[in-house]
C-alpha positions in Angstrom: 19.9 -10.4 17.4 19.0 -6.7 17.0 19.1 -4.3 20.0 15.7 -4.2 21.7 13.8 -1.8 24.0 14.0 -3.2 27.5 12.1 -0.5 29.5 11.0 3.0 29.2 10.5 5.5 32.0 8.1 8.5 32.1 8.5 11.0 34.9 10.2 14.1 33.6 8.0 17.1 32.7 10.3 18.4 29.9 13.0 17.3 27.5 15.6 14.8 29.0 19.1 16.2 28.6 21.4 13.6 30.0 21.5 9.9 31.1 24.1 7.9 32.9 24.4 4.4 34.6 25.6 3.6 38.0 28.8 1.6 37.3 28.6 -0.7 40.3 25.0 -1.5 41.3 23.6 -5.0 40.6 20.2 -3.6 39.6 21.8 -0.9 37.4 20.0 2.2 38.3 20.5 5.1 35.9 20.2 8.8 36.4 18.7 11.4 34.1 18.6 15.2 34.0 16.0 17.3 32.4 14.9 20.8 31.3 12.3 20.5 34.1 15.2 21.3 36.6 15.0 17.9 38.2 17.3 14.9 38.4 15.8 11.4 38.6 17.2 8.0 39.6 15.6 5.1 37.9 15.8 1.4 38.8 15.8 -1.5 36.4 13.8 -3.5 39.0 10.1 -3.2 38.0 9.0 -3.0 41.7 11.4 -0.1 42.5 10.1 3.4 42.3 11.9 6.3 40.7 13.3 9.1 42.8 13.0 12.8 41.8 15.7 15.1 43.3 14.8 18.8 43.4 17.3 21.5 44.1 18.4 23.2 40.9 16.6 26.4 40.0 16.9 25.9 36.3 17.4 23.2 33.7 19.7 20.2 34.5 22.0 19.7 31.5 24.3 16.9 32.6 24.3 14.2 35.2 27.0 11.6 36.1 27.5 8.9 38.7 30.8 8.9 40.5 33.0 5.8 39.8 32.0 4.4 43.2 28.3 5.0 42.5 27.9 6.8 45.9 27.5 10.2 44.4 25.8 11.8 41.4 27.0 15.1 40.0 24.6 17.5 38.1 25.3 20.6 36.0 22.7 23.3 35.5 21.7 26.4 33.7 21.4 28.0 37.2 25.3 28.2 37.1 25.8 25.6 39.8 27.0 22.1 40.2 25.3 19.8 42.8 26.7 16.6 44.3 23.9 14.3 45.4 23.8 11.2 47.7 21.5 9.0 45.7 19.4 7.9 48.6 15.8 8.4 49.8 16.6 11.8 51.3 18.2 13.0 48.1 20.6 15.4 50.0 23.1 17.5 48.1 25.8 20.0 48.3 25.9 22.9 45.9 28.6 25.2 44.6 28.6 28.0 42.1 30.9 26.6 39.5 30.7 29.3 36.7 29.4 32.7 35.8 27.1 31.2 33.2 25.2 28.0 32.4 27.1 24.8 33.3 26.7 22.4 30.4 28.9 19.5 31.5 30.2 17.7 34.5 32.5 14.7 34.6 34.3 12.7 37.3 37.9 11.5 36.9 38.3 7.7 36.9 39.7 7.8 40.5 36.6 9.8 41.6 38.8 12.5 43.2 38.3 15.3 40.6 35.5 17.0 38.6 35.8 18.8 35.3 33.0 21.3 34.3 32.3 23.2 31.1 30.3 26.4 30.7 28.8 29.1 28.5 31.4 31.4 30.2 33.8 29.8 27.7 35.9 28.1 30.4 36.6 24.6 31.6 37.2 24.3 35.4 38.7 21.5 37.5 37.6 20.9 41.1 38.3 18.5 43.9 35.3 16.3 44.8 36.3 16.6 48.5 34.8 19.9 49.6 34.5 21.0 45.9 37.7 23.1 46.0 38.5 25.0 42.8 41.8 24.0 41.3 42.3 25.7 37.9 40.6 27.0 34.7 41.3 26.3 31.1 40.3 29.2 28.9 41.2 29.3 25.2 37.8 28.6 23.7 36.1 31.7 22.2 32.5 30.5 22.5 30.3 28.3 24.8 31.9 25.1 25.9 29.4 22.2 25.5 31.3 19.3 27.0 34.6 18.4 28.8 35.9 14.9 29.7 38.9 13.4 31.5 40.9 10.7 29.7 40.7 7.3 31.3 44.1 7.8 32.9 43.2 11.3 34.1 46.2 12.9 32.4 44.3 14.7 29.6 41.1 16.7 29.2 39.1 17.0 26.0 36.6 19.8 25.4 34.2 20.7 22.7 32.7 24.1 21.9 30.4 26.3 19.8 33.6 27.8 18.4 33.7 24.7 16.2 36.8 23.3 17.8 37.8 20.4 20.0 40.7 21.1 22.3 43.0 18.6 24.0 44.5 19.7 27.3 47.4 18.5 29.4 46.0 18.4 33.0 49.5 18.8 34.6 50.8 21.7 32.5 47.3 23.1 32.0 48.1 23.9 28.4 46.2 23.2 25.2 48.3 20.7 23.4 46.2 20.5 20.2 43.1 21.9 18.6 41.0 19.9 16.2 39.2 22.3 13.8 37.6 20.0 11.2 34.0 20.4 12.3 31.7 22.6 10.2 29.4 23.4 13.1 29.1 23.6 16.9 30.5 20.5 18.6 27.8 19.2 21.0 29.6 16.3 22.6 33.1 14.7 22.9 34.4 11.7 24.7 37.5 9.5 25.0 37.7 5.9 23.6 38.1 3.4 26.5 41.8 3.0 25.5 42.4 6.8 25.9 44.2 7.0 22.6 41.2 8.2 20.5 38.4 10.7 20.8 35.0 10.9 19.1 32.9 14.1 18.6 29.4 14.8 17.6 28.4 18.0 15.8 25.6 20.2 14.5 27.1 19.6 11.0 25.5 16.1 11.3 28.8 14.4 11.6 30.6 12.1 14.0 34.4 12.3 13.7 37.1 10.1 15.4 40.7 11.2 15.9 43.9 9.6 17.2 45.1 11.9 20.0 48.7 10.5 19.7 49.1 11.4 16.0 46.4 14.2 16.0 44.9 12.8 12.8 41.4 12.0 11.7 40.6 8.3 11.8 37.0 8.0 10.8 34.2 10.3 9.6 30.5 9.5 9.5 28.1 11.9 7.7 24.5 11.8 8.8 21.3 13.6 7.9 20.7 15.4 11.2 22.4 17.2 14.1 24.1 14.7 16.4 23.6 15.6 20.1 25.4 12.9 22.0 27.5 9.7 21.7 28.9 6.9 23.9 31.6 4.3 23.3 30.8 0.6 24.1 33.2 -0.6 26.8 34.9 -2.9 24.3 35.7 0.3 22.2 34.5 -1.4 19.1 31.1 0.3 18.9 29.7 3.8 19.2 26.1 4.8 19.8 24.8 8.2 18.8 21.6 10.3 19.4 20.3 12.6 16.7 17.7 15.3 16.1 16.0 13.0 13.5 14.8 11.0 16.6 17.1 8.1 15.9 19.9 6.3 17.7 22.6 4.9 15.5 25.1 2.1 16.4 28.4 2.3 14.5 30.7 -0.6 14.1 34.2 1.0 14.4 36.0 -2.2 13.4 34.2 -2.4 10.1 33.7 1.4 9.8 30.0 1.1 9.0 26.5 1.7 10.4 25.1 -1.4 12.2 21.7 -0.3 13.3 19.3 2.7 13.2 16.9 2.6 16.1 13.5 4.4 16.3 11.9 4.9 19.6 11.8 8.6 20.6 9.1 11.0 19.3 11.2 14.0 18.4 14.9 14.6 18.9 17.0 12.0 20.7 19.1 14.2 23.0 21.4 11.9 25.0 22.7 8.3 25.1 25.0 6.2 27.3 26.2 2.6 27.5 26.3 0.7 30.8 29.8 -0.4 32.1 29.1 -4.0 31.1 27.9 -2.8 27.7 24.8 -5.1 27.7 22.5 -2.1 28.0 22.4 1.5 26.9 20.0 4.3 27.9 18.7 7.2 25.8 16.7 10.4 26.5 14.7 12.6 24.3 12.7 15.8 23.9 9.6 13.5 24.3 10.4 13.5 28.1 11.2 9.8 28.0 14.1 7.7 29.2 14.5 4.5 27.3 16.7 1.5 28.3 17.8 -0.8 25.4 19.3 -4.2 25.5 22.4 -4.3 23.3 22.3 -7.9 22.1 25.7 -7.7 20.6 27.7 -10.9 20.2 30.2 -9.9 22.9 31.9 -13.3 23.1 34.5 -12.2 20.6 35.4 -8.6 20.0 38.4 -9.5 17.9 41.9 -8.0 18.4 40.9 -4.4 18.5 40.3 -1.6 16.0 42.5 -2.3 13.0 42.3 -1.1 9.4 39.1 0.4 8.2 38.4 -0.1 4.5 37.0 2.6 2.4 33.2 2.2 2.2 29.8 3.7 2.9 29.0 5.8 5.8 25.7 6.5 7.6 24.0 7.9 4.5 26.0 6.1 1.7 28.5 8.9 1.3 32.1 7.9 1.6 34.1 8.2 4.8 37.8 8.2 5.5 39.5 4.9 5.2 42.4 4.9 7.6 44.1 2.6 10.1 42.6 2.7 13.6 44.4 0.8 16.4 43.2 1.8 19.8 44.9 -0.9 21.7 41.9 -3.1 22.8 43.1 -6.7 22.9 40.6 -8.8 24.7 41.9 -12.2 23.7 45.4 -11.4 24.8 44.3 -10.1 28.1 42.4 -13.3 28.8 45.5 -15.3 27.9 47.7 -13.3 30.2 45.3 -13.6 33.1 45.2 -17.4 32.8 48.8 -17.5 34.3 47.5 -16.5 37.7 45.8 -18.9 40.0 42.1 -18.7 40.7 42.8 -18.0 44.3 45.0 -15.0 43.4 42.3 -13.6 41.1 39.7 -14.0 43.8 41.9 -12.4 46.4 42.6 -9.4 44.1 39.0 -9.0 43.3 38.1 -9.0 47.0 40.7 -6.3 47.7 39.4 -4.2 44.8 35.8 -4.6 46.1 36.9 -3.6 49.6 38.8 -0.6 48.4 35.9 0.5 46.2 33.5 0.1 49.2 35.9 2.2 51.4 36.1 4.9 48.8 32.4 4.9 48.4 31.9 5.3 52.2 34.4 8.2 52.2 32.5 9.9 49.4 29.3 9.7 51.4 31.0 10.9 54.6 32.6 13.8 52.7 29.2 14.8 51.3 27.5 14.4 54.7 30.1 16.7 56.3 29.7 19.2 53.5 25.9 19.2 54.0 26.2 19.6 57.7 28.7 22.5 57.2 26.2 24.2 54.8 23.4 23.8 57.4 25.6 25.2 60.2 26.4 28.2 58.0 22.7 28.8 57.3 21.9 28.4 61.1 24.7 30.9 62.0 23.4 33.4 59.4 19.9 33.1 60.8 21.1 33.5 64.4 23.1 36.7 63.3 20.0 38.0 61.6 17.9 37.4 64.8 20.4 39.1 67.0 20.6 42.1 64.7 16.8 42.3 64.7 16.8 42.1 68.5 19.4 44.8 68.8 17.4 47.0 66.4 14.2 46.5 68.5 16.1 47.3 71.8 17.6 50.4 70.2 14.2 51.6 68.9 12.7 51.1 72.4 15.6 52.9 74.0 15.2 55.8 71.6 
């Protein structure tokens, strides 16, 4: 069965720039950012209304839910990053992250760190708790479009208008490799779920995949139009892309071929993201719409991971690289190993994980609430000082 359009949302007043799913909620809300300076939270439940969060003073270029789902980060052209509590009040803390437009924000998998990318040519890493600045990475010589943590948090990958993708070691803070094969600006980059590969989308109408262990090109897809965004399916076996030709394309990485071309947006498709379960993906476009699609993949059997890709046709019939690609996804083996544990043990472990996730989520909310209160107290103190100064001036003028 082909992917199908499940729902579409209208509410933004300008091009949608970013979409993301809450990883944990049952009703799978998703967030979107737009050139209209707003962030919106959408619910898959028909009776649930959408929430518009206002705070940024310029375009919102990236949004992402924290792993716990209790926070949403947004990056903006107003040079700031905001952390929102996705509730009715829509409260947020704000910090000036860069000296120019912030194009990307991404949480580490443990939810403790943020990485941001900017037109000031730097990548910066922050703590989520109190948004404390940790360090900068600064070897790009043009705008940095995107930066992402690896799944294990040990690496950072970044893409830039200098036509390079850089791989960084988070501990040593050094660039350990630069990929220079793109013929244009690199709009988007992300890690494969295994952490052993990366995929990048460029203005040269290509999608390229590299093995970060061997630093070699694995697959290359040549399209007709600028590729703006991409997202890996949780299995690691599929990739969805969003392009200026208004299409979404789903690539089968096992077979090394184009599976589907989807038409829905009027004008460029600007962003795309899979849900954690992989049964849905969301897309946004310059038509101001957010669309949610049902994947309809046969997910019962993903096979034994990404193996050898035969030489064959790419997106447009031109040939792509035929190389081995093994990113370590072994679903069948994992199931066999799990069967050795008792059902009771599995339930107990799942319960502990859920409890820990809940505690982490509550800590996130408490941290943000404290930060919001601190900001309000600072504002109140400033106002009181201003009032006192004004009173002193009045007294002095009367005395004189």
